[in-house]
DSSP file (Angstrom, degrees, kcal/mol; ACC not computed):
  #  RESIDUE AA STRUCTURE BP1 BP2  ACC     N-H-->O    O-->H-N    N-H-->O    O-->H-N    TCO  KAPPA ALPHA  PHI   PSI    X-CA   Y-CA   Z-CA
    1    1 A M              0   0    0      0, 0.0     2,-0.4     0, 0.0     0, 0.0   0.000 360.0 360.0 360.0 129.9    0.0    0.0    0.0
    2    2 A N        -     0   0    0      0, 0.0     2,-0.4     0, 0.0     0, 0.0  -0.684 360.0-155.2 -82.6 131.5    1.3    3.4   -1.0
    3    3 A T        -     0   0    0     -2,-0.4     2,-0.4     2,-0.0     0, 0.0  -0.839   6.2-139.6-105.9 148.6    1.1    6.0    1.7
    4    4 A S        -     0   0    0     -2,-0.4     2,-0.4     2,-0.0     0, 0.0  -0.813   9.5-158.4-105.7 146.5    1.0    9.7    1.0
    5    5 A V        -     0   0    0     -2,-0.4     2,-0.5     2,-0.0    -2,-0.0  -0.990  13.5-136.7-125.1 131.4    2.8   12.4    3.0
    6    6 A R        +     0   0    0     -2,-0.4     2,-0.3     2,-0.0    -2,-0.0  -0.774  27.9 173.6 -91.2 126.1    1.8   16.0    3.0
    7    7 A K        -     0   0    0     -2,-0.5     2,-0.5     2,-0.0    -2,-0.0  -0.948  23.6-139.2-126.9 150.0    4.6   18.5    2.7
    8    8 A I        -     0   0    0     -2,-0.3     2,-0.4     2,-0.0    -2,-0.0  -0.952  21.8-175.7-113.7 124.4    4.4   22.3    2.3
    9    9 A F        -     0   0    0     -2,-0.5     2,-0.5     2,-0.0    -2,-0.0  -0.894  16.8-147.4-117.6 148.0    6.7   24.0   -0.1
   10   10 A V        -     0   0    0     -2,-0.4     2,-0.3     6,-0.0    -2,-0.0  -0.971  21.9-170.0-115.9 120.2    7.2   27.7   -0.8
   11   11 A F        -     0   0    0     -2,-0.5     2,-0.1     1,-0.0    -2,-0.0  -0.797  30.7-104.6-109.8 150.2    8.2   28.5   -4.3
   12   12 A D     >  -     0   0    0     -2,-0.3     4,-2.6     1,-0.1     5,-0.2  -0.436  42.6-112.8 -59.3 146.0    9.3   31.7   -6.0
   13   13 A S  H  > S+     0   0    0      1,-0.2     4,-2.0     2,-0.2     5,-0.1   0.858 117.3  50.7 -58.2 -37.3    6.3   33.0   -7.9
   14   14 A Q  H  > S+     0   0    0      2,-0.2     4,-2.3     1,-0.2    -1,-0.2   0.902 110.7  48.5 -68.2 -39.9    8.1   32.4  -11.3
   15   15 A V  H  > S+     0   0    0      2,-0.2     4,-2.6     1,-0.2    -2,-0.2   0.906 110.5  51.7 -65.2 -41.3    8.9   28.8  -10.3
   16   16 A A  H  X S+     0   0    0     -4,-2.6     4,-2.2     1,-0.2    -2,-0.2   0.898 110.2  49.0 -61.7 -40.5    5.3   28.2   -9.2
   17   17 A E  H  X S+     0   0    0     -4,-2.0     4,-2.4    -5,-0.2    -2,-0.2   0.905 110.7  50.4 -65.3 -41.6    4.1   29.6  -12.6
   18   18 A H  H  X S+     0   0    0     -4,-2.3     4,-2.8     2,-0.2    -2,-0.2   0.911 109.4  51.2 -63.3 -41.8    6.5   27.3  -14.4
   19   19 A L  H  X S+     0   0    0     -4,-2.6     4,-2.6     1,-0.2    -2,-0.2   0.925 110.0  49.5 -59.8 -45.2    5.3   24.3  -12.4
   20   20 A E  H  X S+     0   0    0     -4,-2.2     4,-2.3     1,-0.2    -2,-0.2   0.918 112.7  46.9 -61.1 -44.1    1.7   25.1  -13.3
   21   21 A L  H  X S+     0   0    0     -4,-2.4     4,-2.5     2,-0.2    -2,-0.2   0.906 112.2  50.0 -66.0 -41.8    2.6   25.4  -17.0
   22   22 A L  H  X S+     0   0    0     -4,-2.8     4,-2.0     2,-0.2    -2,-0.2   0.917 111.0  49.4 -61.8 -43.2    4.6   22.2  -17.0
   23   23 A A  H  <>S+     0   0    0     -4,-2.6     5,-2.5     2,-0.2     4,-0.4   0.912 112.2  47.7 -63.4 -43.1    1.7   20.3  -15.3
   24   24 A K  H ><5S+     0   0    0     -4,-2.3     3,-1.0     3,-0.2    -1,-0.2   0.918 110.2  52.7 -63.4 -43.0   -0.8   21.7  -17.8
   25   25 A E  H 3<5S+     0   0    0     -4,-2.5    -1,-0.2     1,-0.3    -2,-0.2   0.875 114.7  41.6 -59.7 -38.7    1.5   20.8  -20.7
   26   26 A Q  T 3<5S-     0   0    0     -4,-2.0    -1,-0.3    -5,-0.2    -2,-0.2   0.432 110.7-124.7 -89.3   0.1    1.8   17.2  -19.4
   27   27 A Q  T < 5S+     0   0    0     -3,-1.0     2,-0.3    -4,-0.4    -3,-0.2   0.929  71.9 110.3  54.3  51.8   -1.9   17.1  -18.6
   28   28 A M  S   <S-     0   0    0     -5,-2.5    -1,-0.2    -6,-0.1    -2,-0.1  -0.933  74.1 -86.5-143.9 168.1   -1.4   16.2  -15.0
   29   29 A S     >  -     0   0    0     -2,-0.3     4,-2.5     1,-0.1     5,-0.2  -0.298  39.5-112.7 -70.9 162.0   -1.7   17.7  -11.6
   30   30 A M  H  > S+     0   0    0      2,-0.2     4,-2.6     1,-0.2     5,-0.2   0.877 119.6  53.8 -62.9 -36.8    1.1   19.8  -10.1
   31   31 A T  H  > S+     0   0    0      2,-0.2     4,-2.7     1,-0.2    -1,-0.2   0.937 110.2  45.7 -61.6 -47.2    1.6   17.1   -7.5
   32   32 A A  H  > S+     0   0    0      2,-0.2     4,-2.4     1,-0.2    -2,-0.2   0.891 112.3  51.6 -64.3 -39.1    2.0   14.4  -10.1
   33   33 A A  H  X S+     0   0    0     -4,-2.5     4,-2.4     2,-0.2    -2,-0.2   0.921 112.1  46.2 -63.8 -44.0    4.3   16.6  -12.2
   34   34 A L  H  X S+     0   0    0     -4,-2.6     4,-2.7     2,-0.2     5,-0.2   0.920 111.8  51.1 -63.9 -44.3    6.5   17.3   -9.2
   35   35 A Q  H  X S+     0   0    0     -4,-2.7     4,-2.5     1,-0.2    -2,-0.2   0.921 111.3  48.5 -59.1 -44.0    6.5   13.6   -8.2
   36   36 A D  H  X S+     0   0    0     -4,-2.4     4,-2.3     2,-0.2    -2,-0.2   0.925 112.9  47.0 -62.7 -46.2    7.5   12.6  -11.8
   37   37 A M  H  X S+     0   0    0     -4,-2.4     4,-2.3     1,-0.2    -2,-0.2   0.896 113.0  49.0 -63.9 -40.6   10.3   15.2  -11.9
   38   38 A I  H  X S+     0   0    0     -4,-2.7     4,-2.4     2,-0.2    -2,-0.2   0.922 111.6  48.5 -66.3 -44.1   11.7   14.2   -8.5
   39   39 A E  H  X S+     0   0    0     -4,-2.5     4,-2.4    -5,-0.2    -2,-0.2   0.892 111.4  50.2 -64.3 -39.7   11.7   10.5   -9.4
   40   40 A Q  H  X S+     0   0    0     -4,-2.3     4,-2.2     2,-0.2    -1,-0.2   0.919 111.9  47.8 -63.4 -43.4   13.5   11.2  -12.7
   41   41 A A  H  X S+     0   0    0     -4,-2.3     4,-2.3     1,-0.2    -2,-0.2   0.887 111.5  51.1 -64.3 -38.8   16.1   13.3  -10.9
   42   42 A Y  H  X S+     0   0    0     -4,-2.4     4,-2.6     2,-0.2    -2,-0.2   0.914 109.2  49.8 -65.3 -43.2   16.5   10.5   -8.3
   43   43 A I  H  X S+     0   0    0     -4,-2.4     4,-2.6     2,-0.2    -2,-0.2   0.908 111.3  49.8 -62.0 -42.6   17.0    7.9  -11.0
   44   44 A Q  H  X S+     0   0    0     -4,-2.2     4,-2.4     2,-0.2    -2,-0.2   0.908 111.1  49.1 -62.8 -42.1   19.6   10.0  -12.7
   45   45 A M  H  X S+     0   0    0     -4,-2.3     4,-2.0     2,-0.2    -2,-0.2   0.926 112.2  48.1 -62.3 -45.2   21.4   10.5   -9.4
   46   46 A D  H  X S+     0   0    0     -4,-2.6     4,-2.2     1,-0.2    -2,-0.2   0.896 111.6  50.2 -63.2 -41.4   21.4    6.8   -8.7
   47   47 A N  H  X S+     0   0    0     -4,-2.6     4,-2.6     2,-0.2    -1,-0.2   0.895 108.0  53.0 -65.0 -40.2   22.7    6.1  -12.2
   48   48 A R  H  X S+     0   0    0     -4,-2.4     4,-2.4     1,-0.2    -1,-0.2   0.896 109.3  49.7 -61.8 -39.3   25.5    8.6  -11.8
   49   49 A K  H  X S+     0   0    0     -4,-2.0     4,-2.1     2,-0.2    -2,-0.2   0.920 111.5  48.3 -64.5 -43.2   26.5    6.8   -8.6
   50   50 A K  H  X S+     0   0    0     -4,-2.2     4,-2.4     1,-0.2    -2,-0.2   0.895 111.8  49.7 -64.2 -40.0   26.5    3.4  -10.3
   51   51 A I  H  X S+     0   0    0     -4,-2.6     4,-2.8     2,-0.2    -1,-0.2   0.908 109.0  52.3 -65.1 -41.8   28.5    4.8  -13.2
   52   52 A A  H  X S+     0   0    0     -4,-2.4     4,-2.1     2,-0.2    -2,-0.2   0.898 110.4  48.3 -61.5 -40.7   31.1    6.3  -10.8
   53   53 A I  H  X S+     0   0    0     -4,-2.1     4,-1.7     2,-0.2    -2,-0.2   0.926 112.2  48.7 -65.0 -44.5   31.4    2.9   -9.1
   54   54 A A  H  X S+     0   0    0     -4,-2.4     4,-2.2     1,-0.2    -2,-0.2   0.908 111.1  50.4 -62.4 -41.6   31.8    1.1  -12.4
   55   55 A K  H  X S+     0   0    0     -4,-2.8     4,-3.1     1,-0.2    -1,-0.2   0.890 107.4  53.6 -64.0 -38.9   34.5    3.6  -13.5
   56   56 A S  H  X S+     0   0    0     -4,-2.1     4,-1.1     1,-0.2    -1,-0.2   0.864 109.7  48.3 -65.8 -33.3   36.4    3.2  -10.3
   57   57 A L  H  < S+     0   0    0     -4,-1.7    -1,-0.2     2,-0.2     6,-0.2   0.899 114.3  45.7 -70.2 -40.2   36.5   -0.5  -10.9
   58   58 A I  H  < S+     0   0    0     -4,-2.2    -2,-0.2     1,-0.2    -1,-0.2   0.902 109.5  55.1 -68.3 -41.1   37.6    0.0  -14.5
   59   59 A D  H  < S+     0   0    0     -4,-3.1     2,-2.3     1,-0.2    -1,-0.2   0.778  88.9  79.2 -64.1 -26.7   40.2    2.6  -13.5
   60   60 A N    ><  +     0   0    0     -4,-1.1     3,-1.7    -5,-0.2    -1,-0.2  -0.515  63.2 171.5 -81.8  75.4   41.8    0.1  -11.0
   61   61 A E  T 3   +     0   0    0     -2,-2.3    -1,-0.2     1,-0.3     3,-0.1   0.652  65.2  62.6 -64.9 -17.8   43.6   -1.6  -13.9
   62   62 A R  T 3  S-     0   0    0      1,-0.3     3,-0.4    -3,-0.2    -1,-0.3   0.294 108.0-113.4 -95.8  11.5   45.7   -3.8  -11.6
   63   63 A G    <   -     0   0    0     -3,-1.7    -1,-0.3    -6,-0.2     5,-0.1  -0.643  59.0 -28.5 100.1-152.9   42.8   -5.7  -10.0
   64   64 A I  S    S+     0   0    0     -2,-0.3     2,-0.5    -3,-0.1    -1,-0.2   0.480  93.4 112.9 -89.0  -3.1   41.4   -5.8   -6.6
   65   65 A F    >   -     0   0    0     -3,-0.4     3,-1.7     4,-0.3    -3,-0.1  -0.587  56.3-152.6 -77.9 122.6   44.5   -5.0   -4.6
   66   66 A G  T 3  S+     0   0    0     -2,-0.5    -1,-0.2     1,-0.3    -3,-0.0   0.759  94.5  60.3 -64.0 -25.8   44.3   -1.6   -2.9
   67   67 A N  T 3  S-     0   0    0      2,-0.1    -1,-0.3     1,-0.0     3,-0.1   0.318 112.3-119.0 -86.8  10.1   48.1   -1.2   -3.0
   68   68 A K    <   +     0   0    0     -3,-1.7     2,-0.3     1,-0.2    -2,-0.1   0.715  63.1 147.4  63.1  24.2   48.0   -1.4   -6.9
   69   69 A K        -     0   0    0      1,-0.0    -4,-0.3     4,-0.0    -1,-0.2  -0.695  43.4-131.1 -88.7 143.4   50.2   -4.5   -7.0
   70   70 A S     >  -     0   0    0     -2,-0.3     4,-1.8     1,-0.1     5,-0.2  -0.498  20.8-114.9 -85.5 162.2   49.6   -7.1   -9.7
   71   71 A I  H  > S+     0   0    0      1,-0.2     4,-2.7     2,-0.2     5,-0.2   0.896 117.2  56.1 -62.0 -39.3   49.3  -10.7   -8.9
   72   72 A Q  H  > S+     0   0    0      1,-0.2     4,-2.1     2,-0.2    -1,-0.2   0.908 106.8  48.0 -61.2 -43.0   52.5  -11.3  -10.9
   73   73 A S  H  > S+     0   0    0      2,-0.2     4,-0.8     1,-0.2    -1,-0.2   0.858 112.5  49.1 -68.8 -33.0   54.5   -8.9   -8.7
   74   74 A I  H >< S+     0   0    0     -4,-1.8     3,-0.7     2,-0.2     4,-0.3   0.926 112.1  48.2 -68.8 -44.7   53.1  -10.5   -5.5
   75   75 A K  H >< S+     0   0    0     -4,-2.7     3,-1.4     1,-0.2    -2,-0.2   0.867 105.8  58.8 -62.8 -36.4   54.0  -14.0   -6.7
   76   76 A A  H 3< S+     0   0    0     -4,-2.1    -1,-0.2     1,-0.3    -2,-0.2   0.759 100.5  57.1 -65.6 -24.7   57.5  -12.8   -7.7
   77   77 A N  T << S+     0   0    0     -4,-0.8     2,-0.4    -3,-0.7    -1,-0.3   0.529  97.3  75.7 -84.6  -6.5   58.2  -11.7   -4.1
   78   78 A Y  S <  S-     0   0    0     -3,-1.4     2,-0.9    -4,-0.3    -4,-0.0  -0.870  75.0-136.7-108.8 138.5   57.5  -15.2   -2.7
   79   79 A D              0   0    0     -2,-0.4    -3,-0.1     1,-0.2    -2,-0.1  -0.829 360.0 360.0 -90.9 111.0   59.7  -18.2   -2.9
   80   80 A V              0   0    0     -2,-0.9    -1,-0.2    -5,-0.1    -5,-0.0   0.385 360.0 360.0-116.4 360.0   57.6  -21.1   -3.8
């Protein structure tokens, strides 16, 4: 079950007018328009975080070792 939460926001008059126009353009209520915009922004933020994590894994070209040592260099230091 979805629950609703009432919040009160104060907008600059121009922003409020823009919200009203955007909602009319999309044929939805201002609440629905805001919810949609917030969810889209949240998804973008989440995607940016996932991309940053993926890039950090790719950038770590030497594997999982935090000290940037390769497996070959570690093996070379041990007499086996």
